C-alpha positions as CSV (number, residue, x, y, z in Angstrom):
1,M,173.5,118.5,-42.3
2,M,176.0,116.4,-40.4
3,T,179.7,116.5,-41.2
4,M,181.5,113.3,-42.0
5,Q,183.1,113.3,-38.5
6,E,179.7,113.7,-36.9
7,T,178.3,110.9,-39.1
8,W,180.9,108.3,-38.3
9,K,180.7,109.1,-34.6
10,K,176.9,108.7,-34.6
11,N,177.3,105.4,-36.5
12,F,179.8,104.2,-34.0
13,R,177.5,104.9,-31.0
14,I,174.6,103.1,-32.6
15,L,176.6,100.2,-33.9
16,W,178.4,99.8,-30.5
17,F,174.9,99.7,-28.8
18,G,173.8,97.1,-31.4
19,S,176.9,95.0,-30.8
20,L,176.3,95.3,-27.1
21,I,172.7,94.1,-27.3
22,T,173.6,91.3,-29.7
23,G,176.3,90.0,-27.4
24,L,174.1,90.5,-24.4
25,G,171.3,88.6,-26.0
26,N,173.5,85.6,-26.8
27,A,175.0,85.5,-23.3
28,M,171.6,86.0,-21.5
29,T,170.1,82.9,-23.0
30,L,172.8,80.4,-23.8
31,P,173.9,79.6,-20.2
32,F,170.4,78.1,-19.3
33,I,169.4,76.8,-22.7
34,V,170.0,73.2,-21.6
35,L,167.7,73.8,-18.6
36,F,165.1,75.2,-21.0
37,I,165.4,72.2,-23.3
38,E,164.9,70.0,-20.2
39,T,161.4,71.5,-19.8
40,L,160.5,70.5,-23.4
41,G,160.6,66.7,-22.9
42,N,161.8,63.8,-20.9
43,F,165.5,63.5,-21.6
44,N,168.3,61.7,-19.9
45,K,171.7,63.3,-19.1
46,T,173.4,62.1,-22.3
47,E,170.5,63.4,-24.5
48,L,170.6,66.7,-22.7
49,N,174.3,67.1,-23.3
50,L,173.9,66.3,-27.0
51,L,170.9,68.6,-27.4
52,G,172.6,71.4,-25.6
53,A,175.7,71.1,-27.8
54,A,173.5,71.0,-30.9
55,A,171.7,74.2,-29.8
56,F,175.1,75.9,-29.6
57,S,176.8,74.4,-32.6
58,L,173.9,74.5,-35.1
59,T,173.8,78.3,-34.8
60,Y,177.5,78.7,-35.7
61,L,177.5,75.9,-38.3
62,S,174.6,77.5,-40.3
63,K,176.3,80.9,-39.9
64,A,179.5,79.5,-41.4
65,L,177.7,77.9,-44.4
66,V,175.4,80.9,-45.2
67,S,177.8,83.8,-44.6
68,P,179.3,83.9,-48.2
69,F,175.8,84.5,-49.6
70,W,175.2,87.4,-47.3
71,G,178.7,88.7,-48.2
72,K,177.8,88.9,-51.9
73,L,174.6,90.7,-51.0
74,A,176.6,93.2,-48.9
75,D,178.7,94.0,-51.9
76,L,175.6,94.6,-53.9
77,K,173.4,96.4,-51.4
78,G,175.7,97.7,-48.5
79,R,176.4,96.8,-44.9
80,K,173.6,98.7,-43.2
81,L,171.1,96.5,-45.0
82,M,172.9,93.4,-43.6
83,C,172.7,94.8,-40.1
84,L,169.0,95.3,-40.5
85,R,168.6,91.9,-41.9
86,A,170.4,90.3,-39.0
87,S,168.7,92.3,-36.2
88,G,165.3,92.0,-37.8
89,V,165.3,88.2,-38.4
90,M,167.0,87.6,-35.0
91,T,164.1,89.5,-33.4
92,F,161.8,86.9,-34.9
93,T,163.9,83.8,-34.4
94,I,164.6,84.5,-30.7
95,L,160.9,85.1,-30.1
96,M,160.1,81.7,-31.8
97,V,162.7,79.9,-29.6
98,G,160.9,81.4,-26.6
99,L,157.6,80.0,-28.0
100,S,159.1,76.5,-28.7
101,P,156.6,73.7,-28.0
102,N,159.3,71.0,-28.4
103,V,163.1,70.7,-28.8
104,W,163.0,70.2,-32.6
105,F,161.2,73.5,-33.0
106,L,163.9,75.1,-30.8
107,L,166.8,73.6,-32.8
108,F,165.3,74.7,-36.1
109,F,165.0,78.3,-35.1
110,R,168.5,78.2,-33.5
111,A,169.8,77.1,-36.8
112,M,167.8,79.8,-38.6
113,Q,169.1,82.4,-36.1
114,G,172.7,81.4,-37.1
115,A,171.8,81.5,-40.8
116,F,170.5,85.1,-40.6
117,S,173.0,86.4,-38.0
118,G,175.9,88.7,-38.6
119,Y,175.0,92.1,-37.0
120,I,178.4,92.4,-35.3
121,N,180.5,91.4,-38.3
122,N,178.6,93.8,-40.6
123,A,178.8,96.6,-38.0
124,N,182.6,96.1,-37.9
125,A,182.7,96.1,-41.7
126,L,180.7,99.3,-41.9
127,M,182.8,101.1,-39.3
128,S,186.1,99.9,-40.7
129,V,185.5,101.7,-44.0
130,S,184.0,104.9,-42.5
131,A,186.3,105.5,-39.5
132,P,189.2,107.9,-40.2
133,V,192.3,106.1,-41.3
134,K,194.6,107.6,-38.6
135,I,192.5,106.3,-35.7
136,R,191.1,103.2,-37.3
137,G,192.8,100.8,-34.9
138,R,191.4,102.6,-31.9
139,V,187.9,102.8,-33.4
140,M,187.8,99.1,-34.2
141,S,189.3,98.1,-30.8
142,K,186.6,100.1,-29.0
143,L,183.8,98.8,-31.2
144,I,184.7,95.2,-30.1
145,T,184.1,96.2,-26.5
146,G,180.4,96.5,-27.2
147,D,180.1,92.8,-27.9
148,I,182.5,91.8,-25.1
149,T,180.6,93.9,-22.6
150,G,177.4,92.2,-23.6
151,L,179.0,88.8,-23.2
152,L,180.3,89.7,-19.7
153,I,177.2,91.1,-18.2
154,G,174.8,88.8,-20.1
155,P,175.0,85.8,-17.9
156,L,174.2,87.9,-14.8
157,I,171.2,89.5,-16.4
158,G,170.1,86.2,-17.9
159,S,170.2,84.5,-14.5
160,F,168.1,87.3,-13.0
161,L,165.6,87.1,-15.8
162,A,165.4,83.3,-15.8
163,T,164.6,83.5,-12.1
164,S,162.1,86.4,-12.3
165,V,160.3,85.9,-15.6
166,G,161.2,82.3,-16.5
167,Y,163.2,80.8,-19.4
168,R,160.6,81.8,-22.0
169,G,160.3,85.4,-20.7
170,S,164.1,85.8,-21.1
171,F,163.8,85.0,-24.8
172,F,160.9,87.4,-25.2
173,I,162.9,90.3,-23.5
174,T,165.9,89.5,-25.7
175,S,163.7,89.6,-28.8
176,F,162.4,93.0,-27.8
177,L,165.9,94.3,-27.3
178,M,166.9,93.1,-30.8
179,A,163.8,95.0,-32.2
180,V,165.2,98.1,-30.6
181,V,168.6,97.5,-32.3
182,F,166.7,97.1,-35.6
183,L,164.9,100.4,-35.2
184,T,168.0,102.4,-34.0
185,T,170.1,101.0,-36.9
186,L,167.3,101.8,-39.4
187,F,166.8,105.4,-38.4
188,G,170.2,106.3,-37.0
189,V,172.9,104.7,-39.1
190,K,174.0,106.5,-42.3
191,E,176.1,104.6,-44.9
192,D,177.8,106.2,-47.9
193,F,177.3,103.3,-50.3
194,V,176.6,103.3,-54.0
195,P,174.6,100.1,-55.0
196,I,176.0,98.1,-58.0
197,T,174.2,95.7,-60.3
198,K,175.0,91.9,-60.5
199,K,176.6,92.5,-63.9
200,E,179.0,95.0,-62.3
201,L,179.9,92.6,-59.5
202,Q,183.4,91.4,-60.0
203,P,184.2,87.7,-59.5
204,V,186.1,87.2,-56.2
205,L,188.6,84.4,-57.0
206,P,190.6,86.3,-59.6
207,I,191.0,89.3,-57.3
208,M,192.0,87.0,-54.4
209,K,194.5,85.3,-56.6
210,K,195.9,88.7,-57.6
211,I,196.2,89.8,-54.0
212,G,197.9,86.5,-53.1
213,W,196.8,83.3,-51.4
214,Q,199.4,83.7,-48.7
215,F,197.4,86.7,-47.4
216,F,194.1,84.9,-47.3
217,L,195.5,81.7,-45.8
218,A,196.9,83.9,-43.0
219,L,193.7,85.9,-42.7
220,F,191.2,83.1,-42.5
221,G,193.5,80.8,-40.6
222,S,194.2,83.4,-37.9
223,L,190.5,84.2,-37.5
224,L,189.7,80.5,-37.0
225,A,192.6,80.1,-34.6
226,V,191.8,83.1,-32.4
227,Q,188.1,82.1,-32.2
228,A,188.9,78.5,-31.5
229,T,191.4,79.4,-28.9
230,T,189.0,81.8,-27.2
231,N,186.2,79.3,-26.9
232,A,188.1,75.9,-26.7
233,I,188.1,75.8,-22.9
234,T,184.8,77.7,-22.4
235,P,182.4,74.6,-22.0
236,M,184.9,73.0,-19.5
237,I,186.1,76.0,-17.6
238,S,184.3,75.1,-14.4
239,L,185.8,71.6,-14.5
240,L,189.3,73.0,-15.0
241,V,188.8,75.3,-12.0
242,R,187.6,72.4,-9.9
243,E,190.6,70.3,-10.9
244,I,193.0,73.1,-9.9
245,D,191.2,74.0,-6.7
246,P,189.3,70.8,-5.6
247,G,188.6,72.1,-2.1
248,S,187.0,75.4,-3.1
249,N,183.6,76.3,-1.7
250,N,183.1,79.1,-4.3
251,L,183.4,77.1,-7.5
252,V,180.7,79.2,-9.3
253,I,182.1,82.6,-8.3
254,I,185.7,81.6,-9.1
255,T,184.6,80.2,-12.5
256,G,182.9,83.5,-13.2
257,V,186.1,85.4,-12.5
258,V,188.2,83.1,-14.7
259,S,185.6,83.3,-17.5
260,A,185.4,87.1,-17.3
261,A,189.1,87.8,-17.2
262,P,189.8,87.8,-21.0
263,G,186.7,89.9,-21.7
264,L,187.5,92.4,-18.9
265,A,191.1,92.8,-20.3
266,T,189.7,93.5,-23.8
267,I,187.5,96.2,-22.4
268,V,190.1,97.8,-20.2
269,M,192.9,97.7,-22.7
270,A,191.0,98.4,-25.9
271,G,192.0,102.1,-26.1
272,L,195.7,101.5,-25.5
273,V,195.9,98.5,-27.8
274,G,194.1,100.5,-30.5
275,R,196.7,103.2,-30.3
276,L,199.5,100.7,-30.6
277,I,197.9,99.3,-33.8
278,D,197.7,102.8,-35.2
279,K,201.3,103.5,-34.3
280,L,203.0,100.1,-35.1
281,G,200.8,99.1,-38.1
282,A,198.4,96.2,-38.2
283,L,200.8,93.6,-39.6
284,K,203.5,94.2,-36.9
285,S,200.8,94.3,-34.2
286,M,199.5,90.9,-35.5
287,L,202.9,89.3,-35.2
288,I,203.6,90.8,-31.7
289,F,200.3,89.8,-30.2
290,L,200.1,86.4,-31.7
291,T,203.5,85.7,-30.2
292,S,202.2,87.1,-26.8
293,A,199.1,84.8,-27.0
294,I,201.3,81.7,-27.8
295,V,203.6,82.3,-24.8
296,C,200.6,83.0,-22.6
297,L,198.8,79.7,-23.6
298,I,202.0,77.7,-23.0
299,L,202.3,79.2,-19.6
300,T,198.6,78.6,-18.9
301,S,199.1,74.8,-19.5
302,M,201.5,74.8,-16.5
303,V,199.4,76.8,-13.9
304,Q,199.3,75.5,-10.4
305,N,196.8,77.8,-8.7
306,I,193.7,79.8,-9.6
307,W,195.3,83.2,-9.5
308,E,197.9,82.2,-12.0
309,L,195.1,81.1,-14.3
310,V,193.2,84.4,-13.8
311,V,196.3,86.5,-14.6
312,L,197.2,84.6,-17.7
313,R,193.6,84.6,-19.0
314,F,193.7,88.4,-18.5
315,I,196.9,88.7,-20.5
316,L,195.3,86.5,-23.2
317,G,192.4,89.0,-23.3
318,V,194.9,91.8,-24.0
319,S,196.1,89.9,-27.0
320,D,192.6,89.2,-28.2
321,A,191.9,93.0,-28.0
322,A,194.6,93.5,-30.6
323,L,194.3,90.5,-32.9
324,I,190.7,90.9,-34.2
325,P,191.1,94.7,-34.9
326,S,194.5,94.0,-36.6
327,I,192.9,91.4,-38.8
328,Q,190.1,93.9,-39.8
329,V,192.6,96.7,-40.6
330,L,194.6,94.3,-42.7
331,T,191.5,93.3,-44.5
332,I,190.7,96.9,-45.3
333,Q,194.3,97.6,-46.4
334,N,194.5,94.7,-48.8
335,V,191.0,94.0,-50.1
336,P,189.3,96.3,-52.7
337,N,185.8,97.6,-52.2
338,S,184.4,95.5,-55.0
339,I,184.8,92.3,-53.0
340,F,185.0,93.7,-49.5
341,G,181.6,92.4,-48.3
342,R,182.4,88.8,-49.6
343,I,185.8,88.7,-47.9
344,F,184.3,90.0,-44.6
345,S,181.7,87.2,-44.9
346,Y,184.5,84.6,-45.4
347,N,186.0,86.1,-42.2
348,Q,182.7,85.5,-40.5
349,S,182.6,81.9,-41.7
350,A,186.1,81.3,-40.4
351,Q,185.2,82.7,-37.0
352,A,182.1,80.6,-36.9
353,M,184.0,77.4,-37.7
354,G,186.4,78.3,-35.0
355,N,183.5,78.4,-32.6
356,V,182.4,75.0,-33.8
357,L,185.8,73.2,-34.0
358,G,187.5,74.7,-30.9
359,P,185.2,73.3,-28.3
360,M,184.7,70.0,-30.1
361,L,188.4,69.2,-30.5
362,A,189.1,70.5,-27.0
363,A,186.6,68.0,-25.6
364,V,188.4,65.1,-27.4
365,I,191.9,66.3,-26.2
366,A,190.7,66.9,-22.6
367,T,189.3,63.3,-22.5
368,G,192.7,61.9,-23.5
369,F,195.2,64.3,-22.0
370,G,193.5,66.5,-19.4
371,Y,192.1,70.0,-19.3
372,K,195.4,71.8,-19.3
373,S,196.4,70.2,-22.5
374,I,193.7,72.3,-24.2
375,F,196.0,75.3,-23.8
376,L,198.9,73.6,-25.6
377,F,196.5,72.6,-28.4
378,S,195.4,76.2,-28.6
379,A,199.0,77.4,-28.7
380,V,199.8,75.0,-31.6
381,I,196.8,76.5,-33.6
382,E,198.1,80.0,-33.0
383,I,201.7,79.0,-33.9
384,L,200.3,77.9,-37.3
385,A,198.6,81.2,-37.7
386,L,201.8,83.1,-36.8
387,M,203.8,81.1,-39.3
388,A,201.2,82.0,-42.0
389,W,201.6,85.7,-41.2
390,L,205.4,85.4,-41.2
391,I,205.4,83.9,-44.6
392,Y,203.1,86.7,-45.8
393,S,205.3,89.4,-44.1
394,K,208.4,88.4,-46.0
395,Q,206.7,89.9,-49.1
396,H,205.6,93.0,-47.2
397,R,208.6,94.1,-45.3
398,V,207.8,97.8,-46.0
399,E,205.1,97.9,-43.3
400,L,207.3,96.1,-40.8
401,K,210.1,98.5,-41.2
402,S,207.9,101.6,-41.2
């Protein structure tokens, strides 16, 4: 019989691995999905751009719309079941994308993949309630490194697989890896959850009202802001690099370094940042690192060379390493177990909408004002999030003074 400490540590290892493979799977296939689409028909450049954007955005849009339903089910049945649902269905949908006979088939299953996704969010939710309170910040910061590591090494592995086994083969291998995640989660993760009936399920709105709308405005707004900020420049990062260093002969390599800098910072600094969250408190950490991100984004809009860009992107990654875990800890501290799954699902919807809106709005802004203006746009979004937390913090000065 395992002790509670042994149980949460085993859960952490399995859920970290699951988050790694989920992040890896997305990063392995997304970089060349437009090239795969190109093999499914005779498309011009404009059509390919639109279809590539649709393959990306449909997944997150359907995720945003469906997440509240899964959140209600999580409150009824537990978070482990949601991890199994996500990894199991993703095994199937990724396989079907690899078998796509035409682009409409591909888009349908990309949308379905988004609708049934959520392994990482539910892994975070499960760990957030099972990790010891005193080290919760460190645990949540380290758990995020699984997904980030997958996102960092995914493009490299994906490029190798696409070259060696073809585009379809890459999806088949990703599907197999998700099946491994399903099995390890099924047999390895233990959740201390007592199921409740639908009659016992408390309505979410009255409890949210009792907690205070200021908290939820800050919570959902900051999640959307962080995700939008992280991904706003992503589709155009190579174009920004070329604009800053037009004479470079290593555009691909330099773009890779710039793209990897935030994720590398998150991995390297996760332990230190987690200890700071545990020491300072989640709310104070939220205010400090949002301010840091805002300053960093404003400075990034004024960069003159590549290395300034790399350094500032790295610093932004340090802020990201603190912001998401702080948000999760604040959710645990303020939200009762009776609606915990639903609130986490709303968090998931806010993140997904950030993934959709960030790149879309950034593309419009870049067209009118240039690529560097995207960072000012991102700073404004995070300033609004900071203001929301400042308004909330006025009612909760006890934590700030502790």
